[in-house]
C-alpha positions in Angstrom: 13.9 7.3 -15.5 16.2 4.5 -13.8 14.8 1.4 -12.1 14.7 2.4 -8.7 12.9 5.8 -9.7 10.6 3.5 -12.2 10.1 1.4 -8.9 9.6 3.9 -6.5 7.0 5.5 -8.7 4.8 2.5 -9.2 5.1 1.5 -5.5 3.3 5.1 -4.9 0.9 4.6 -7.2 0.1 1.6 -5.5 0.2 3.2 -1.7 -3.1 5.3 -3.7 -5.1 2.8 -5.2 -4.5 0.9 -2.3 -6.1 3.3 -0.2 -9.1 3.7 -2.8 -9.7 -0.1 -2.7 -9.8 -0.5 1.1 -12.5 2.1 1.3 -14.4 0.7 -1.2 -14.0 -2.8 0.1 -14.3 -1.6 3.7 -17.7 -0.1 2.4 -19.4 -2.9 0.8 -19.2 -5.0 3.8 -15.0 -6.2 4.1 -13.3 -5.8 7.4 -9.6 -5.0 7.8 -7.6 -8.1 8.3 -3.9 -6.1 9.2 -3.8 -5.6 12.8 -1.4 -2.3 13.0 -4.0 -0.8 10.2 -7.2 -2.1 12.4 -5.9 -0.4 15.6 -5.0 2.9 14.0 -8.3 2.9 12.5 -9.9 2.4 16.1 -7.7 5.4 16.9 -7.9 7.7 14.5 -10.7 7.0 11.6 -10.5 4.5 8.7 -9.1 7.8 6.1 -7.3 8.8 8.9 -5.1 5.3 9.5 -5.1 5.2 5.6 -3.5 8.3 5.1 -1.6 8.6 8.0 0.1 5.0 7.2 0.3 5.5 3.9 2.0 8.6 4.2 4.7 7.5 6.5 5.4 4.7 4.4 5.7 7.1 1.0 8.0 9.0 2.9 10.3 6.1 4.2 10.7 4.1 1.2 11.9 7.5 -0.7 14.2 8.5 2.3 15.5 4.8 1.6 15.9 5.3 -2.3 17.6 8.9 -1.7 20.1 7.8 0.6 20.9 4.3 -0.9 20.3 4.4 -4.0 23.7 3.0 -4.9 23.6 -0.6 -3.2 22.1 -2.5 -5.4 19.9 -4.7 -3.0 17.6 -1.2 -2.7 16.5 -1.9 -6.3 15.5 -5.8 -5.6 13.7 -4.4 -2.0 11.7 -2.2 -4.3 11.2 -4.5 -6.9 9.8 -7.1 -3.8 7.4 -4.3 -2.1 5.7 -4.0 -5.4 5.2 -7.2 -6.2 4.0 -7.6 -2.9 1.5 -4.9 -2.8 0.6 -5.8 -6.5 -1.1 -8.9 -4.5 -2.4 -6.9 -2.0 -4.2 -4.7 -4.2 -5.2 -8.2 -6.1 -6.5 -9.1 -2.8 -8.7 -6.5 -2.1 -10.3 -6.8 -5.7 -11.1 -9.9 -5.5 -13.1 -9.2 -1.7 -14.8 -6.7 -3.5 -16.2 -8.5 -5.7 -16.9 -11.0 -3.2 -19.0 -9.0 -1.4 -20.8 -8.1 -4.5 -21.9 -12.1 -5.1 -23.1 -12.1 -1.6 
């Protein structure tokens, strides 16, 4: 498995974990703060918004990885996205924990 495939795989797993942690955070009393997702949640519901947005992001990432796999910059972009989503998932867990302490 090359590094790009590994990063894309990690990113996809992170998206699934993000759905789970976001649902848990919202159930525990947290609110969605990212405006596009919040807007979409108001239009199609919480689960619909998460599945739709994550599905679209995953499809675009796979498309990028397939079409531009020879471009070195793509690996750095994927590394940045994995790092960013590691932060987001950590923040979700922190927010869930804070809500439990209230």
